[in-house]
VEXVOMI-343779 format. One line per field, with one value per residue: residue number from 1; chain; y, z, x of N, C-alpha, C in turn. Coordinates in Angstrom, 2 decimals, always signed. Atoms other than C-alpha are relative to their C-alpha. Layout:
% residues N
num <- (NUM, ...) .
cadena <- (A, ...) .
n.c2 <- (Y, ...) .
n.c3 <- (Z, ...) .
n.c1 <- (X, ...) .
ca.c2 <- (Y, ...) .
ca.c3 <- (Z, ...) .
ca.c1 <- (X, ...) .
c.c2 <- (Y, ...) .
c.c3 <- (Z, ...) .
c.c1 <- (X, ...) .
//
This chain:
% residues 88
num <- (1, 2, 3, 4, 5, 6, 7, 8, 9, 10, 11, 12, 13, 14, 15, 16, 17, 18, 19, 20, 21, 22, 23, 24, 25, 26, 27, 28, 29, 30, 31, 32, 33, 34, 35, 36, 37, 38, 39, 40, 41, 42, 43, 44, 45, 46, 47, 48, 49, 50, 51, 52, 53, 54, 55, 56, 57, 58, 59, 60, 61, 62, 63, 64, 65, 66, 67, 68, 69, 70, 71, 72, 73, 74, 75, 76, 77, 78, 79, 80, 81, 82, 83, 84, 85, 86, 87, 88) .
cadena <- (A, A, A, A, A, A, A, A, A, A, A, A, A, A, A, A, A, A, A, A, A, A, A, A, A, A, A, A, A, A, A, A, A, A, A, A, A, A, A, A, A, A, A, A, A, A, A, A, A, A, A, A, A, A, A, A, A, A, A, A, A, A, A, A, A, A, A, A, A, A, A, A, A, A, A, A, A, A, A, A, A, A, A, A, A, A, A, A) .
n.c2 <- (-0.36, +0.59, -0.43, -0.11, +0.76, -0.72, +0.99, -0.77, -1.01, -0.93, -0.61, -0.97, -1.02, -0.50, -0.80, -1.50, -1.15, -0.16, -0.80, -1.46, -0.11, -0.44, -1.16, -1.15, -1.94, -1.23, -0.10, +1.23, +0.04, -1.07, -1.62, -1.06, +0.37, -1.51, -1.23, -0.66, -0.57, +0.84, -0.63, -0.35, +1.42, +0.41, -1.16, +0.66, +0.75, -0.95, +0.51, +0.95, +1.05, -0.57, +0.82, +1.16, +0.14, -0.48, +1.15, +1.15, -0.69, +0.01, +1.29, +0.40, +0.08, +0.55, +1.15, +0.23, -0.15, +0.65, +1.12, -0.03, +0.27, +1.48, +0.63, -0.06, +0.83, +2.10, +0.63, +0.93, +1.52, -0.40, -0.47, +1.41, +0.53, -0.85, +0.38, +0.78, -0.53, -1.01, +0.71, +1.47) .
n.c3 <- (+0.37, +0.49, -0.33, +1.12, -0.36, +0.34, +0.99, -0.52, +0.67, -0.90, -1.18, +0.64, +0.34, -1.10, -0.40, +0.96, -0.33, -1.47, -0.06, +0.13, -1.04, -1.13, +0.23, +1.52, -0.33, -0.23, -1.05, -1.08, -1.93, -0.58, +0.10, -0.85, -1.59, -0.64, -0.07, -1.14, -1.00, -1.38, -1.23, -0.15, -0.02, -1.02, -1.35, -0.92, -0.96, -0.57, +1.09, +0.28, +0.33, +1.40, +0.16, -0.08, +1.24, +0.87, +0.39, +0.21, +2.02, +0.41, +0.01, +1.15, +1.56, +0.42, +0.07, +1.51, +0.81, +0.16, +0.47, +1.28, +0.53, +0.04, +1.14, +1.11, -0.34, +0.00, +1.55, +0.36, -1.02, -1.38, +0.18, +0.28, -1.26, -0.74, +0.31, -0.87, -1.15, +0.29, +0.40, -0.69) .
n.c1 <- (-1.14, -0.97, -1.79, -1.11, -1.03, -0.97, -1.03, -1.37, +0.09, +1.03, -0.60, -1.31, +0.41, +0.57, -1.29, -0.25, +1.13, -0.01, -1.15, +0.71, +0.70, -0.38, -1.11, +0.36, -0.74, +0.90, +1.16, -0.15, -0.17, -0.80, -0.24, +1.10, -0.66, -0.49, +0.25, +1.10, -0.25, +0.79, +0.63, +1.26, +0.59, +0.13, +0.11, +0.81, -0.77, -1.19, -1.49, -0.56, +0.76, +0.11, -1.26, +0.16, +1.08, -1.07, -0.70, +0.43, +0.22, -1.17, -0.17, +1.22, -0.77, -0.80, +0.71, +0.79, -0.33, -0.78, +0.51, -0.34, -1.04, +0.11, +0.93, -0.61, -1.61, +0.42, -0.10, +0.90, -0.58, +0.22, +1.27, +1.00, +0.33, +0.98, +1.15, +0.81, +0.20, +1.22, +1.02, +0.75) .
ca.c2 <- (+153.95, +152.35, +152.72, +153.99, +151.67, +153.69, +152.81, +153.67, +156.16, +157.93, +158.21, +159.69, +162.15, +162.99, +163.31, +166.03, +167.82, +167.87, +169.46, +171.99, +172.41, +173.14, +175.55, +177.44, +181.05, +182.77, +180.44, +177.48, +176.58, +178.41, +181.62, +182.06, +180.82, +183.83, +186.14, +186.29, +188.45, +186.55, +189.50, +190.15, +186.24, +185.74, +188.98, +187.27, +185.30, +186.45, +185.98, +182.81, +180.95, +183.34, +181.88, +178.27, +178.62, +180.16, +177.33, +174.53, +176.20, +176.35, +172.30, +171.24, +172.58, +171.18, +167.81, +168.25, +169.01, +166.39, +163.86, +164.95, +164.45, +160.71, +160.07, +161.32, +159.41, +155.88, +153.97, +152.15, +149.01, +150.94, +152.89, +149.09, +148.17, +151.63, +150.86, +147.42, +148.59, +151.15, +148.93, +145.77) .
ca.c3 <- (-62.86, -64.10, -62.71, -64.86, -65.74, -65.87, -68.51, -67.51, -70.29, -68.28, -65.46, -67.49, -68.54, -65.57, -64.00, -66.68, -66.17, -62.22, -63.22, -65.14, -62.45, -60.16, -62.38, -65.24, -64.83, -65.05, -63.02, -61.41, -57.39, -57.21, -58.34, -56.98, -53.69, -53.54, -55.18, -52.34, -49.62, -46.29, -44.27, -45.12, -45.73, -42.36, -40.54, -38.39, -36.77, -34.14, -35.64, -34.43, -35.54, -39.11, -39.00, -38.37, -41.44, -44.02, -42.74, -43.15, -47.14, -47.58, -46.49, -48.57, -51.60, -51.13, -50.34, -53.86, -55.55, -54.17, -55.15, -58.71, -58.51, -57.23, -60.06, -62.69, -61.21, -61.52, -64.98, -66.52, -64.39, -61.29, -62.60, -63.59, -60.28, -58.75, -60.72, -59.38, -56.52, -57.15, -58.89, -56.79) .
ca.c1 <- (-50.97, -47.94, -43.98, -41.72, -38.98, -35.67, -32.80, -29.06, -29.70, -32.62, -30.58, -27.20, -29.66, -31.38, -27.50, -26.85, -30.34, -29.29, -25.98, -27.41, -29.89, -27.24, -24.79, -26.65, -25.28, -28.69, -31.26, -29.21, -29.20, -25.91, -26.06, -29.98, -28.43, -26.22, -28.09, -30.53, -30.99, -30.47, -30.86, -34.09, -35.00, -34.34, -35.16, -37.64, -35.22, -32.69, -28.91, -28.00, -31.13, -31.04, -27.03, -28.26, -30.94, -28.00, -25.96, -28.17, -29.27, -25.86, -25.17, -28.33, -26.62, -23.44, -25.10, -26.90, -23.88, -21.63, -24.59, -23.91, -20.83, -20.85, -23.44, -21.25, -18.31, -20.57, -19.94, -22.24, -21.42, -22.38, -25.44, -27.23, -26.70, -28.38, -31.24, -31.93, -31.76, -34.25, -36.42, -36.37) .
c.c2 <- (-0.78, +0.73, +0.32, -0.35, +0.73, -0.64, +0.55, +1.50, +1.19, +0.54, +1.09, +1.21, +0.72, +0.50, +1.26, +0.90, +0.29, +1.02, +1.42, +0.46, +0.82, +0.93, +0.95, +1.10, +0.97, -0.70, -1.71, +0.13, +0.66, +1.26, +0.41, +0.00, +1.44, +0.81, +0.42, +0.81, -0.35, +0.72, +0.18, -1.38, -0.27, +1.25, -0.01, -0.67, +0.91, -0.83, -1.39, -1.19, +0.49, -0.91, -1.46, -0.54, -0.19, -1.78, -1.34, +0.29, -0.52, -2.08, -0.85, +0.08, -0.63, -1.23, -0.34, -0.12, -1.41, -1.69, -0.18, -0.57, -1.35, -0.68, +0.14, -0.52, -1.64, +0.02, -0.86, -0.97, +0.61, +0.54, -1.48, -0.73, +0.80, -0.57, -1.40, -0.05, +0.60, -0.72, -1.32, +0.37) .
c.c3 <- (+0.03, +0.41, -1.31, -0.05, -0.34, -0.68, +0.56, -1.05, +0.70, +1.10, -0.32, -0.45, +0.72, +1.26, -0.65, +0.36, +1.58, -0.33, -0.36, +1.08, +0.95, -0.41, -1.06, +0.66, +0.32, +1.14, +0.52, +1.90, +0.39, -0.02, +0.32, +0.90, +0.55, -0.58, +1.44, +0.95, +1.12, +1.35, -0.01, -0.64, +1.27, +1.05, +1.01, +1.26, +0.82, -0.62, +0.58, -0.88, -1.77, -0.50, -0.64, -1.50, -1.46, +0.16, -0.29, -1.67, -0.10, -0.07, -0.82, -1.16, -0.14, +0.12, -1.74, -0.89, +0.18, -0.02, -1.28, +0.01, +0.48, -1.31, -1.43, -0.01, -0.58, -1.82, -0.09, +0.76, +1.35, -0.29, -0.35, +1.19, +1.11, -0.31, +0.51, +0.78, +0.42, -0.47, +0.89, +1.53) .
c.c1 <- (+1.38, +1.25, +0.59, +0.87, +1.25, +1.14, +1.23, -0.22, -0.68, +0.93, +1.45, -1.04, -0.82, +1.61, +0.21, -1.01, +0.42, +1.23, -0.43, -0.82, +0.41, +0.83, -0.51, -0.07, -1.30, -0.79, +0.42, +0.00, +1.20, -0.04, -1.34, +0.44, +0.61, -0.28, -1.02, +0.26, +0.01, -0.16, -1.09, -1.01, -0.12, -0.26, -0.72, +0.51, +0.88, +1.20, +0.14, -1.06, -0.03, +1.28, -0.12, -1.04, +1.05, +0.78, -0.70, -0.58, +1.37, +0.94, -0.67, +0.88, +1.32, -0.32, -0.19, +1.12, +1.48, -0.36, +0.34, +1.12, +0.95, -0.69, +0.98, +1.18, -0.43, +0.04, -1.48, -0.64, -1.24, -1.80, -1.42, -0.26, -0.90, -1.25, -0.69, -0.10, -1.14, -0.94, -0.72, -0.37) .
//
């Protein structure tokens, strides 16, 4: 199997798709997380463990959002450097 060689345009497209995945108003990561019934999802756990699970999930989403925001701010030169590190 051959490895795919990414271009800056591929990365920009992926960043855009990540933004849609996060913010889509019907099925995005934010809206689906907000719609979850956390009481039902974590009912098997004690209160402290359930709270820690909720906090972990919120922190994961925050990390993905921060990554997206960081990547959006990258210019073409930055993306080329990231690609070189990724491929090297």
